[in-house]
PQR file of N, CA, C, O and H, with PARSE charges and radii, in Angstrom:
ATOM      1  N   MET A   1       0.846  -1.180   0.000 -0.4000 1.5000
ATOM      2  CA  MET A   1       0.000   0.000   0.000 -0.0000 2.0000
ATOM      3  C   MET A   1       0.896   1.250   0.000  0.5500 1.7000
ATOM      4  O   MET A   1       1.760   1.384   0.867 -0.5500 1.4000
ATOM      5  N   PRO A   2       0.702   2.153  -0.950 -0.5600 1.5000
ATOM      6  CA  PRO A   2       1.586   3.327  -1.012  0.2800 2.0000
ATOM      7  C   PRO A   2       1.318   4.291   0.147  0.5500 1.7000
ATOM      8  O   PRO A   2       0.201   4.408   0.649 -0.5500 1.4000
ATOM      9  N   GLN A   3       2.364   4.955   0.536 -0.4000 1.5000
ATOM     10  CA  GLN A   3       2.250   5.933   1.614 -0.0000 2.0000
ATOM     11  C   GLN A   3       1.685   7.249   1.059  0.5500 1.7000
ATOM     12  O   GLN A   3       1.885   7.593  -0.106 -0.5500 1.4000
ATOM     13  H   GLN A   3       3.272   4.860   0.127  0.4000 1.0000
ATOM     14  N   LEU A   4       0.976   7.967   1.933 -0.4000 1.5000
ATOM     15  CA  LEU A   4       0.410   9.251   1.536 -0.0000 2.0000
ATOM     16  C   LEU A   4       1.518  10.301   1.519  0.5500 1.7000
ATOM     17  O   LEU A   4       2.233  10.480   2.505 -0.5500 1.4000
ATOM     18  H   LEU A   4       0.814   7.687   2.879  0.4000 1.0000
ATOM     19  N   ASP A   5       1.648  10.974   0.419 -0.4000 1.5000
ATOM     20  CA  ASP A   5       2.690  11.992   0.295 -0.0000 2.0000
ATOM     21  C   ASP A   5       2.194  13.287   0.924  0.5500 1.7000
ATOM     22  O   ASP A   5       1.290  13.930   0.389 -0.5500 1.4000
ATOM     23  H   ASP A   5       1.068  10.829  -0.383  0.4000 1.0000
ATOM     24  N   THR A   6       2.773  13.670   2.047 -0.4000 1.5000
ATOM     25  CA  THR A   6       2.347  14.881   2.763 -0.0000 2.0000
ATOM     26  C   THR A   6       3.341  16.020   2.599  0.5500 1.7000
ATOM     27  O   THR A   6       3.266  17.011   3.326 -0.5500 1.4000
ATOM     28  H   THR A   6       3.507  13.148   2.481  0.4000 1.0000
ATOM     29  N   SER A   7       4.262  15.898   1.666 -0.4000 1.5000
ATOM     30  CA  SER A   7       5.302  16.919   1.524 -0.0000 2.0000
ATOM     31  C   SER A   7       4.746  18.248   1.014  0.5500 1.7000
ATOM     32  O   SER A   7       5.336  19.298   1.268 -0.5500 1.4000
ATOM     33  H   SER A   7       4.322  15.093   1.076  0.4000 1.0000
ATOM     34  N   THR A   8       3.627  18.219   0.305 -0.4000 1.5000
ATOM     35  CA  THR A   8       3.093  19.477  -0.245 -0.0000 2.0000
ATOM     36  C   THR A   8       1.996  20.081   0.628  0.5500 1.7000
ATOM     37  O   THR A   8       1.491  21.158   0.310 -0.5500 1.4000
ATOM     38  H   THR A   8       3.147  17.366   0.099  0.4000 1.0000
ATOM     39  N   TRP A   9       1.617  19.420   1.714 -0.4000 1.5000
ATOM     40  CA  TRP A   9       0.535  19.931   2.546 -0.0000 2.0000
ATOM     41  C   TRP A   9       0.869  21.287   3.151  0.5500 1.7000
ATOM     42  O   TRP A   9       0.027  22.185   3.182 -0.5500 1.4000
ATOM     43  H   TRP A   9       2.027  18.546   1.973  0.4000 1.0000
ATOM     44  N   PHE A  10       2.087  21.431   3.625 -0.4000 1.5000
ATOM     45  CA  PHE A  10       2.450  22.676   4.309 -0.0000 2.0000
ATOM     46  C   PHE A  10       2.311  23.874   3.377  0.5500 1.7000
ATOM     47  O   PHE A  10       1.712  24.882   3.753 -0.5500 1.4000
ATOM     48  H   PHE A  10       2.770  20.701   3.600  0.4000 1.0000
ATOM     49  N   ILE A  11       2.848  23.780   2.187 -0.4000 1.5000
ATOM     50  CA  ILE A  11       2.776  24.926   1.259 -0.0000 2.0000
ATOM     51  C   ILE A  11       1.342  25.179   0.817  0.5500 1.7000
ATOM     52  O   ILE A  11       0.971  26.329   0.583 -0.5500 1.4000
ATOM     53  H   ILE A  11       3.334  22.961   1.881  0.4000 1.0000
ATOM     54  N   ASN A  12       0.531  24.140   0.698 -0.4000 1.5000
ATOM     55  CA  ASN A  12      -0.875  24.336   0.328 -0.0000 2.0000
ATOM     56  C   ASN A  12      -1.644  25.049   1.432  0.5500 1.7000
ATOM     57  O   ASN A  12      -2.425  25.962   1.163 -0.5500 1.4000
ATOM     58  H   ASN A  12       0.833  23.206   0.888  0.4000 1.0000
ATOM     59  N   ILE A  13      -1.425  24.637   2.661 -0.4000 1.5000
ATOM     60  CA  ILE A  13      -2.135  25.254   3.785 -0.0000 2.0000
ATOM     61  C   ILE A  13      -1.695  26.701   3.968  0.5500 1.7000
ATOM     62  O   ILE A  13      -2.532  27.579   4.179 -0.5500 1.4000
ATOM     63  H   ILE A  13      -0.791  23.895   2.880  0.4000 1.0000
ATOM     64  N   VAL A  14      -0.418  26.956   3.891 -0.4000 1.5000
ATOM     65  CA  VAL A  14       0.094  28.323   4.054 -0.0000 2.0000
ATOM     66  C   VAL A  14      -0.404  29.229   2.934  0.5500 1.7000
ATOM     67  O   VAL A  14      -0.787  30.373   3.182 -0.5500 1.4000
ATOM     68  H   VAL A  14       0.262  26.243   3.719  0.4000 1.0000
ATOM     69  N   SER A  15      -0.400  28.726   1.709 -0.4000 1.5000
ATOM     70  CA  SER A  15      -0.871  29.558   0.599 -0.0000 2.0000
ATOM     71  C   SER A  15      -2.377  29.805   0.692  0.5500 1.7000
ATOM     72  O   SER A  15      -2.849  30.876   0.309 -0.5500 1.4000
ATOM     73  H   SER A  15      -0.089  27.797   1.507  0.4000 1.0000
ATOM     74  N   MET A  16      -3.138  28.830   1.194 -0.4000 1.5000
ATOM     75  CA  MET A  16      -4.576  29.020   1.361 -0.0000 2.0000
ATOM     76  C   MET A  16      -4.861  30.091   2.427  0.5500 1.7000
ATOM     77  O   MET A  16      -5.712  30.959   2.236 -0.5500 1.4000
ATOM     78  H   MET A  16      -2.755  27.960   1.505  0.4000 1.0000
ATOM     79  N   ILE A  17      -4.147  30.014   3.533 -0.4000 1.5000
ATOM     80  CA  ILE A  17      -4.348  31.001   4.599 -0.0000 2.0000
ATOM     81  C   ILE A  17      -3.950  32.393   4.113  0.5500 1.7000
ATOM     82  O   ILE A  17      -4.646  33.370   4.392 -0.5500 1.4000
ATOM     83  H   ILE A  17      -3.456  29.308   3.689  0.4000 1.0000
ATOM     84  N   LEU A  18      -2.852  32.487   3.396 -0.4000 1.5000
ATOM     85  CA  LEU A  18      -2.415  33.783   2.859 -0.0000 2.0000
ATOM     86  C   LEU A  18      -3.426  34.340   1.859  0.5500 1.7000
ATOM     87  O   LEU A  18      -3.699  35.541   1.855 -0.5500 1.4000
ATOM     88  H   LEU A  18      -2.287  31.693   3.169  0.4000 1.0000
ATOM     89  N   THR A  19      -3.975  33.482   1.020 -0.4000 1.5000
ATOM     90  CA  THR A  19      -4.970  33.928   0.043 -0.0000 2.0000
ATOM     91  C   THR A  19      -6.238  34.405   0.740  0.5500 1.7000
ATOM     92  O   THR A  19      -6.791  35.444   0.381 -0.5500 1.4000
ATOM     93  H   THR A  19      -3.753  32.507   1.023  0.4000 1.0000
ATOM     94  N   LEU A  20      -6.702  33.649   1.739 -0.4000 1.5000
ATOM     95  CA  LEU A  20      -7.893  34.074   2.483 -0.0000 2.0000
ATOM     96  C   LEU A  20      -7.662  35.406   3.198  0.5500 1.7000
ATOM     97  O   LEU A  20      -8.547  36.261   3.235 -0.5500 1.4000
ATOM     98  H   LEU A  20      -6.253  32.805   2.031  0.4000 1.0000
ATOM     99  N   PHE A  21      -6.470  35.575   3.761 -0.4000 1.5000
ATOM    100  CA  PHE A  21      -6.155  36.830   4.437 -0.0000 2.0000
ATOM    101  C   PHE A  21      -6.200  38.000   3.453  0.5500 1.7000
ATOM    102  O   PHE A  21      -6.766  39.048   3.764 -0.5500 1.4000
ATOM    103  H   PHE A  21      -5.751  34.881   3.730  0.4000 1.0000
ATOM    104  N   ILE A  22      -5.615  37.832   2.283 -0.4000 1.5000
ATOM    105  CA  ILE A  22      -5.602  38.902   1.282 -0.0000 2.0000
ATOM    106  C   ILE A  22      -7.015  39.207   0.799  0.5500 1.7000
ATOM    107  O   ILE A  22      -7.376  40.373   0.634 -0.5500 1.4000
ATOM    108  H   ILE A  22      -5.155  36.981   2.030  0.4000 1.0000
ATOM    109  N   VAL A  23      -7.819  38.167   0.570 -0.4000 1.5000
ATOM    110  CA  VAL A  23      -9.184  38.385   0.096 -0.0000 2.0000
ATOM    111  C   VAL A  23      -9.996  39.145   1.138  0.5500 1.7000
ATOM    112  O   VAL A  23     -10.722  40.078   0.798 -0.5500 1.4000
ATOM    113  H   VAL A  23      -7.527  37.220   0.704  0.4000 1.0000
ATOM    114  N   PHE A  24      -9.879  38.753   2.406 -0.4000 1.5000
ATOM    115  CA  PHE A  24     -10.629  39.458   3.448 -0.0000 2.0000
ATOM    116  C   PHE A  24     -10.141  40.888   3.615  0.5500 1.7000
ATOM    117  O   PHE A  24     -10.944  41.789   3.854 -0.5500 1.4000
ATOM    118  H   PHE A  24      -9.288  37.994   2.683  0.4000 1.0000
ATOM    119  N   GLN A  25      -8.844  41.108   3.494 -0.4000 1.5000
ATOM    120  CA  GLN A  25      -8.338  42.473   3.593 -0.0000 2.0000
ATOM    121  C   GLN A  25      -8.868  43.339   2.456  0.5500 1.7000
ATOM    122  O   GLN A  25      -9.206  44.503   2.674 -0.5500 1.4000
ATOM    123  H   GLN A  25      -8.191  40.376   3.300  0.4000 1.0000
ATOM    124  N   LEU A  26      -8.945  42.794   1.263 -0.4000 1.5000
ATOM    125  CA  LEU A  26      -9.481  43.558   0.141 -0.0000 2.0000
ATOM    126  C   LEU A  26     -10.956  43.860   0.330  0.5500 1.7000
ATOM    127  O   LEU A  26     -11.416  44.956   0.011 -0.5500 1.4000
ATOM    128  H   LEU A  26      -8.670  41.849   1.086  0.4000 1.0000
ATOM    129  N   LYS A  27     -11.703  42.883   0.853 -0.4000 1.5000
ATOM    130  CA  LYS A  27     -13.131  43.115   1.094 -0.0000 2.0000
ATOM    131  C   LYS A  27     -13.337  44.196   2.152  0.5500 1.7000
ATOM    132  O   LYS A  27     -14.193  45.068   1.999 -0.5500 1.4000
ATOM    133  H   LYS A  27     -11.330  41.993   1.112  0.4000 1.0000
ATOM    134  N   ILE A  28     -12.557  44.136   3.215 -0.4000 1.5000
ATOM    135  CA  ILE A  28     -12.711  45.108   4.301 -0.0000 2.0000
ATOM    136  C   ILE A  28     -12.275  46.491   3.844  0.5500 1.7000
ATOM    137  O   ILE A  28     -12.891  47.485   4.227 -0.5500 1.4000
ATOM    138  H   ILE A  28     -11.862  43.428   3.339  0.4000 1.0000
ATOM    139  N   SER A  29     -11.232  46.577   3.038 -0.4000 1.5000
ATOM    140  CA  SER A  29     -10.729  47.891   2.619 -0.0000 2.0000
ATOM    141  C   SER A  29     -11.693  48.601   1.667  0.5500 1.7000
ATOM    142  O   SER A  29     -11.670  49.828   1.568 -0.5500 1.4000
ATOM    143  H   SER A  29     -10.731  45.769   2.727  0.4000 1.0000
ATOM    144  N   LYS A  30     -12.539  47.844   0.966 -0.4000 1.5000
ATOM    145  CA  LYS A  30     -13.500  48.471   0.056 -0.0000 2.0000
ATOM    146  C   LYS A  30     -14.773  48.916   0.760  0.5500 1.7000
ATOM    147  O   LYS A  30     -15.607  49.601   0.168 -0.5500 1.4000
ATOM    148  H   LYS A  30     -12.558  46.847   1.046  0.4000 1.0000
ATOM    149  N   HIS A  31     -14.923  48.527   2.023 -0.4000 1.5000
ATOM    150  CA  HIS A  31     -16.124  48.909   2.765 -0.0000 2.0000
ATOM    151  C   HIS A  31     -15.954  50.332   3.273  0.5500 1.7000
ATOM    152  O   HIS A  31     -14.909  50.678   3.823 -0.5500 1.4000
ATOM    153  H   HIS A  31     -14.245  47.970   2.503  0.4000 1.0000
ATOM    154  N   SER A  32     -16.977  51.158   3.090 -0.4000 1.5000
ATOM    155  CA  SER A  32     -16.873  52.543   3.545 -0.0000 2.0000
ATOM    156  C   SER A  32     -17.594  52.691   4.889  0.5500 1.7000
ATOM    157  O   SER A  32     -18.784  52.401   5.017 -0.5500 1.4000
ATOM    158  H   SER A  32     -17.826  50.877   2.643  0.4000 1.0000
ATOM    159  N   TYR A  33     -16.848  53.142   5.861 -0.4000 1.5000
ATOM    160  CA  TYR A  33     -17.386  53.381   7.188 -0.0000 2.0000
ATOM    161  C   TYR A  33     -17.743  54.855   7.332  0.5500 1.7000
ATOM    162  O   TYR A  33     -17.085  55.705   6.734 -0.5500 1.4000
ATOM    163  H   TYR A  33     -15.882  53.378   5.757  0.4000 1.0000
ATOM    164  N   PRO A  34     -18.771  55.174   8.113 -0.5600 1.5000
ATOM    165  CA  PRO A  34     -19.090  56.601   8.325  0.2800 2.0000
ATOM    166  C   PRO A  34     -17.964  57.282   9.107  0.5500 1.7000
ATOM    167  O   PRO A  34     -17.371  56.690  10.009 -0.5500 1.4000
ATOM    168  N   THR A  35     -17.679  58.541   8.742 -0.4000 1.5000
ATOM    169  CA  THR A  35     -16.565  59.233   9.385 -0.0000 2.0000
ATOM    170  C   THR A  35     -16.881  59.612  10.821  0.5500 1.7000
ATOM    171  O   THR A  35     -16.037  59.454  11.703 -0.5500 1.4000
ATOM    172  H   THR A  35     -18.160  59.021   8.009  0.4000 1.0000
ATOM    173  N   HIS A  36     -18.083  60.108  11.067 -0.4000 1.5000
ATOM    174  CA  HIS A  36     -18.476  60.487  12.412 -0.0000 2.0000
ATOM    175  C   HIS A  36     -19.803  59.817  12.748  0.5500 1.7000
ATOM    176  O   HIS A  36     -20.863  60.379  12.475 -0.5500 1.4000
ATOM    177  H   HIS A  36     -18.769  60.236  10.351  0.4000 1.0000
ATOM    178  N   PRO A  37     -19.757  58.637  13.329 -0.5600 1.5000
ATOM    179  CA  PRO A  37     -21.024  57.976  13.664  0.2800 2.0000
ATOM    180  C   PRO A  37     -21.740  58.719  14.785  0.5500 1.7000
ATOM    181  O   PRO A  37     -21.127  59.144  15.764 -0.5500 1.4000
ATOM    182  N   GLU A  38     -23.038  58.864  14.621 -0.4000 1.5000
ATOM    183  CA  GLU A  38     -23.843  59.559  15.624 -0.0000 2.0000
ATOM    184  C   GLU A  38     -24.935  58.625  16.111  0.5500 1.7000
ATOM    185  O   GLU A  38     -25.464  57.809  15.357 -0.5500 1.4000
ATOM    186  H   GLU A  38     -23.537  58.519  13.826  0.4000 1.0000
ATOM    187  N   ALA A  39     -25.256  58.762  17.376 -0.4000 1.5000
ATOM    188  CA  ALA A  39     -26.298  57.930  17.953 -0.0000 2.0000
ATOM    189  C   ALA A  39     -27.661  58.424  17.468  0.5500 1.7000
ATOM    190  O   ALA A  39     -27.940  59.623  17.484 -0.5500 1.4000
ATOM    191  H   ALA A  39     -24.826  59.425  17.989  0.4000 1.0000
ATOM    192  N   LYS A  40     -28.488  57.503  17.046 -0.4000 1.5000
ATOM    193  CA  LYS A  40     -29.825  57.876  16.607 -0.0000 2.0000
ATOM    194  C   LYS A  40     -30.749  57.937  17.817  0.5500 1.7000
ATOM    195  O   LYS A  40     -30.673  57.099  18.716 -0.5500 1.4000
ATOM    196  H   LYS A  40     -28.261  56.530  17.034  0.4000 1.0000
ATOM    197  N   ALA A  41     -31.605  58.920  17.825 -0.4000 1.5000
ATOM    198  CA  ALA A  41     -32.577  59.035  18.905 -0.0000 2.0000
ATOM    199  C   ALA A  41     -33.724  58.072  18.617  0.5500 1.7000
ATOM    200  O   ALA A  41     -34.476  58.241  17.656 -0.5500 1.4000
ATOM    201  H   ALA A  41     -31.667  59.601  17.094  0.4000 1.0000
ATOM    202  N   THR A  42     -33.837  57.081  19.452 -0.4000 1.5000
ATOM    203  CA  THR A  42     -34.919  56.106  19.254 -0.0000 2.0000
ATOM    204  C   THR A  42     -36.075  56.485  20.159  0.5500 1.7000
ATOM    205  O   THR A  42     -35.951  56.494  21.384 -0.5500 1.4000
ATOM    206  H   THR A  42     -33.227  56.943  20.233  0.4000 1.0000
ATOM    207  N   LYS A  43     -37.178  56.793  19.547 -0.4000 1.5000
ATOM    208  CA  LYS A  43     -38.362  57.181  20.298 -0.0000 2.0000
ATOM    209  C   LYS A  43     -39.381  56.057  20.170  0.5500 1.7000
ATOM    210  O   LYS A  43     -39.832  55.732  19.072 -0.5500 1.4000
ATOM    211  H   LYS A  43     -37.279  56.787  18.552  0.4000 1.0000
ATOM    212  N   MET A  44     -39.732  55.477  21.295 -0.4000 1.5000
ATOM    213  CA  MET A  44     -40.686  54.385  21.291 -0.0000 2.0000
ATOM    214  C   MET A  44     -42.106  54.960  21.316  0.5500 1.7000
ATOM    215  O   MET A  44     -42.480  55.689  22.235 -0.5500 1.4000
ATOM    216  H   MET A  44     -39.366  55.741  22.187  0.4000 1.0000
ATOM    217  N   ALA A  45     -42.866  54.624  20.312 -0.4000 1.5000
ATOM    218  CA  ALA A  45     -44.240  55.085  20.257 -0.0000 2.0000
ATOM    219  C   ALA A  45     -45.098  54.177  21.137  0.5500 1.7000
ATOM    220  O   ALA A  45     -45.011  52.952  21.050 -0.5500 1.4000
ATOM    221  H   ALA A  45     -42.562  54.032  19.566  0.4000 1.0000
ATOM    222  N   LYS A  46     -45.912  54.778  21.968 -0.4000 1.5000
ATOM    223  CA  LYS A  46     -46.771  54.004  22.860 -0.0000 2.0000
ATOM    224  C   LYS A  46     -47.992  53.547  22.083  0.5500 1.7000
ATOM    225  O   LYS A  46     -48.784  54.361  21.606 -0.5500 1.4000
ATOM    226  H   LYS A  46     -45.983  55.773  22.038  0.4000 1.0000
ATOM    227  N   ARG A  47     -48.134  52.231  21.962 -0.4000 1.5000
ATOM    228  CA  ARG A  47     -49.278  51.669  21.250 -0.0000 2.0000
ATOM    229  C   ARG A  47     -50.224  51.044  22.257  0.5500 1.7000
ATOM    230  O   ARG A  47     -49.823  50.213  23.072 -0.5500 1.4000
ATOM    231  H   ARG A  47     -47.491  51.571  22.349  0.4000 1.0000
ATOM    232  N   LEU A  48     -51.447  51.440  22.197 -0.4000 1.5000
ATOM    233  CA  LEU A  48     -52.433  50.857  23.092 -0.0000 2.0000
ATOM    234  C   LEU A  48     -53.028  49.611  22.453  0.5500 1.7000
ATOM    235  O   LEU A  48     -53.562  49.649  21.344 -0.5500 1.4000
ATOM    236  H   LEU A  48     -51.773  52.116  21.536  0.4000 1.0000
ATOM    237  N   THR A  49     -52.925  48.534  23.167 -0.4000 1.5000
ATOM    238  CA  THR A  49     -53.517  47.285  22.698 -0.0000 2.0000
ATOM    239  C   THR A  49     -54.740  46.989  23.554  0.5500 1.7000
ATOM    240  O   THR A  49     -54.835  47.467  24.684 -0.5500 1.4000
ATOM    241  H   THR A  49     -52.492  48.504  24.067  0.4000 1.0000
ATOM    242  N   PRO A  50     -55.661  46.218  23.036 -0.5600 1.5000
ATOM    243  CA  PRO A  50     -56.901  45.979  23.792  0.2800 2.0000
ATOM    244  C   PRO A  50     -56.673  45.389  25.176  0.5500 1.7000
ATOM    245  O   PRO A  50     -57.433  45.685  26.098 -0.5500 1.4000
ATOM    246  N   TRP A  51     -55.645  44.562  25.343 -0.4000 1.5000
ATOM    247  CA  TRP A  51     -55.457  43.944  26.642 -0.0000 2.0000
ATOM    248  C   TRP A  51     -54.726  44.853  27.625  0.5500 1.7000
ATOM    249  O   TRP A  51     -54.623  44.523  28.807 -0.5500 1.4000
ATOM    250  H   TRP A  51     -55.028  44.321  24.594  0.4000 1.0000
ATOM    251  N   GLU A  52     -54.215  46.000  27.154 -0.4000 1.5000
ATOM    252  CA  GLU A  52     -53.583  46.940  28.075 -0.0000 2.0000
ATOM    253  C   GLU A  52     -54.591  47.900  28.685  0.5500 1.7000
ATOM    254  O   GLU A  52     -54.308  48.516  29.712 -0.5500 1.4000
ATOM    255  H   GLU A  52     -54.298  46.269  26.194  0.4000 1.0000
ATOM    256  N   SER A  53     -55.752  48.039  28.080 -0.4000 1.5000
ATOM    257  CA  SER A  53     -56.705  49.030  28.568 -0.0000 2.0000
ATOM    258  C   SER A  53     -57.546  48.517  29.729  0.5500 1.7000
ATOM    259  O   SER A  53     -58.185  49.316  30.414 -0.5500 1.4000
ATOM    260  H   SER A  53     -55.982  47.538  27.245  0.4000 1.0000
ATOM    261  N   LYS A  54     -57.568  47.224  29.969 -0.4000 1.5000
ATOM    262  CA  LYS A  54     -58.364  46.700  31.079 -0.0000 2.0000
ATOM    263  C   LYS A  54     -57.592  45.587  31.772  0.5500 1.7000
ATOM    264  O   LYS A  54     -56.669  44.996  31.212 -0.5500 1.4000
ATOM    265  H   LYS A  54     -57.050  46.575  29.413  0.4000 1.0000
ATOM    266  N   TRP A  55     -58.000  45.324  33.004 -0.4000 1.5000
ATOM    267  CA  TRP A  55     -57.346  44.277  33.780 -0.0000 2.0000
ATOM    268  C   TRP A  55     -58.027  42.955  33.482  0.5500 1.7000
ATOM    269  O   TRP A  55     -59.249  42.832  33.562 -0.5500 1.4000
ATOM    270  H   TRP A  55     -58.750  45.804  33.458  0.4000 1.0000
ATOM    271  N   THR A  56     -57.223  41.987  33.143 -0.4000 1.5000
ATOM    272  CA  THR A  56     -57.784  40.669  32.898 -0.0000 2.0000
ATOM    273  C   THR A  56     -57.010  39.656  33.713  0.5500 1.7000
ATOM    274  O   THR A  56     -55.841  39.870  34.035 -0.5500 1.4000
ATOM    275  H   THR A  56     -56.230  42.087  33.078  0.4000 1.0000
ATOM    276  N   LYS A  57     -57.648  38.572  34.039 -0.4000 1.5000
ATOM    277  CA  LYS A  57     -57.005  37.503  34.779 -0.0000 2.0000
ATOM    278  C   LYS A  57     -57.157  36.216  33.987  0.5500 1.7000
ATOM    279  O   LYS A  57     -58.251  35.873  33.541 -0.5500 1.4000
ATOM    280  H   LYS A  57     -58.597  38.398  33.777  0.4000 1.0000
ATOM    281  N   ILE A  58     -56.068  35.522  33.820 -0.4000 1.5000
ATOM    282  CA  ILE A  58     -56.092  34.268  33.089 -0.0000 2.0000
ATOM    283  C   ILE A  58     -56.010  33.140  34.109  0.5500 1.7000
ATOM    284  O   ILE A  58     -55.102  33.102  34.939 -0.5500 1.4000
ATOM    285  H   ILE A  58     -55.179  35.801  34.183  0.4000 1.0000
ATOM    286  N   TYR A  59     -56.950  32.241  34.039 -0.4000 1.5000
ATOM    287  CA  TYR A  59     -56.978  31.122  34.960 -0.0000 2.0000
ATOM    288  C   TYR A  59     -56.312  29.911  34.325  0.5500 1.7000
ATOM    289  O   TYR A  59     -56.665  29.496  33.221 -0.5500 1.4000
ATOM    290  H   TYR A  59     -57.688  32.271  33.365  0.4000 1.0000
ATOM    291  N   SER A  60     -55.361  29.364  35.028 -0.4000 1.5000
ATOM    292  CA  SER A  60     -54.731  28.136  34.581 -0.0000 2.0000
ATOM    293  C   SER A  60     -55.625  26.970  34.983  0.5500 1.7000
ATOM    294  O   SER A  60     -56.183  26.990  36.080 -0.5500 1.4000
ATOM    295  H   SER A  60     -55.074  29.702  35.924  0.4000 1.0000
ATOM    296  N   PRO A  61     -55.782  25.956  34.138 -0.5600 1.5000
ATOM    297  CA  PRO A  61     -56.642  24.825  34.506  0.2800 2.0000
ATOM    298  C   PRO A  61     -56.183  24.121  35.767  0.5500 1.7000
ATOM    299  O   PRO A  61     -57.006  23.535  36.471 -0.5500 1.4000
ATOM    300  N   LEU A  62     -54.900  24.159  36.074 -0.4000 1.5000
ATOM    301  CA  LEU A  62     -54.405  23.480  37.269 -0.0000 2.0000
ATOM    302  C   LEU A  62     -54.689  24.284  38.537  0.5500 1.7000
ATOM    303  O   LEU A  62     -54.688  23.720  39.631 -0.5500 1.4000
ATOM    304  H   LEU A  62     -54.231  24.635  35.502  0.4000 1.0000
ATOM    305  N   SER A  63     -54.934  25.600  38.409 -0.4000 1.5000
ATOM    306  CA  SER A  63     -55.182  26.407  39.600 -0.0000 2.0000
ATOM    307  C   SER A  63     -56.657  26.497  39.955  0.5500 1.7000
ATOM    308  O   SER A  63     -57.005  27.071  40.987 -0.5500 1.4000
ATOM    309  H   SER A  63     -54.935  26.058  37.520  0.4000 1.0000
ATOM    310  N   LEU A  64     -57.530  25.943  39.126 -0.4000 1.5000
ATOM    311  CA  LEU A  64     -58.961  25.957  39.434 -0.0000 2.0000
ATOM    312  C   LEU A  64     -59.269  24.947  40.524  0.5500 1.7000
ATOM    313  O   LEU A  64     -58.584  23.931  40.640 -0.5500 1.4000
ATOM    314  H   LEU A  64     -57.247  25.476  38.288  0.4000 1.0000
ATOM    315  N   PRO A  65     -60.310  25.220  41.338 -0.5600 1.5000
ATOM    316  CA  PRO A  65     -60.649  24.268  42.406  0.2800 2.0000
ATOM    317  C   PRO A  65     -61.103  22.930  41.824  0.5500 1.7000
ATOM    318  O   PRO A  65     -61.685  22.860  40.742 -0.5500 1.4000
ATOM    319  N   GLN A  66     -60.820  21.888  42.570 -0.4000 1.5000
ATOM    320  CA  GLN A  66     -61.222  20.551  42.138 -0.0000 2.0000
ATOM    321  C   GLN A  66     -62.732  20.390  42.194  0.5500 1.7000
ATOM    322  O   GLN A  66     -63.376  20.892  43.115 -0.5500 1.4000
ATOM    323  H   GLN A  66     -60.347  21.945  43.449  0.4000 1.0000
ATOM    324  N   GLN A  67     -63.303  19.694  41.219 -0.4000 1.5000
ATOM    325  CA  GLN A  67     -64.755  19.534  41.197 -0.0000 2.0000
ATOM    326  C   GLN A  67     -65.156  18.135  41.567  0.5500 1.7000
ATOM    327  O   GLN A  67     -66.346  17.822  41.600 -0.5500 1.4000
ATOM    328  H   GLN A  67     -62.780  19.286  40.470  0.4000 1.0000
TER
END
């Protein structure tokens, strides 16, 4: 049974990592970031839902008295 030739693995792995690094650097360098980021004022609008306008009680079947 022939032995697996692993002599080229190192150069393949190193070249793959180097290529991925270069590709990611190129992708990141083309991205434009805002020069002065500002916080947006988030205003939560109060929405009235039908169940907020009145008090309701939900009965669990296990909390009802035994019959």
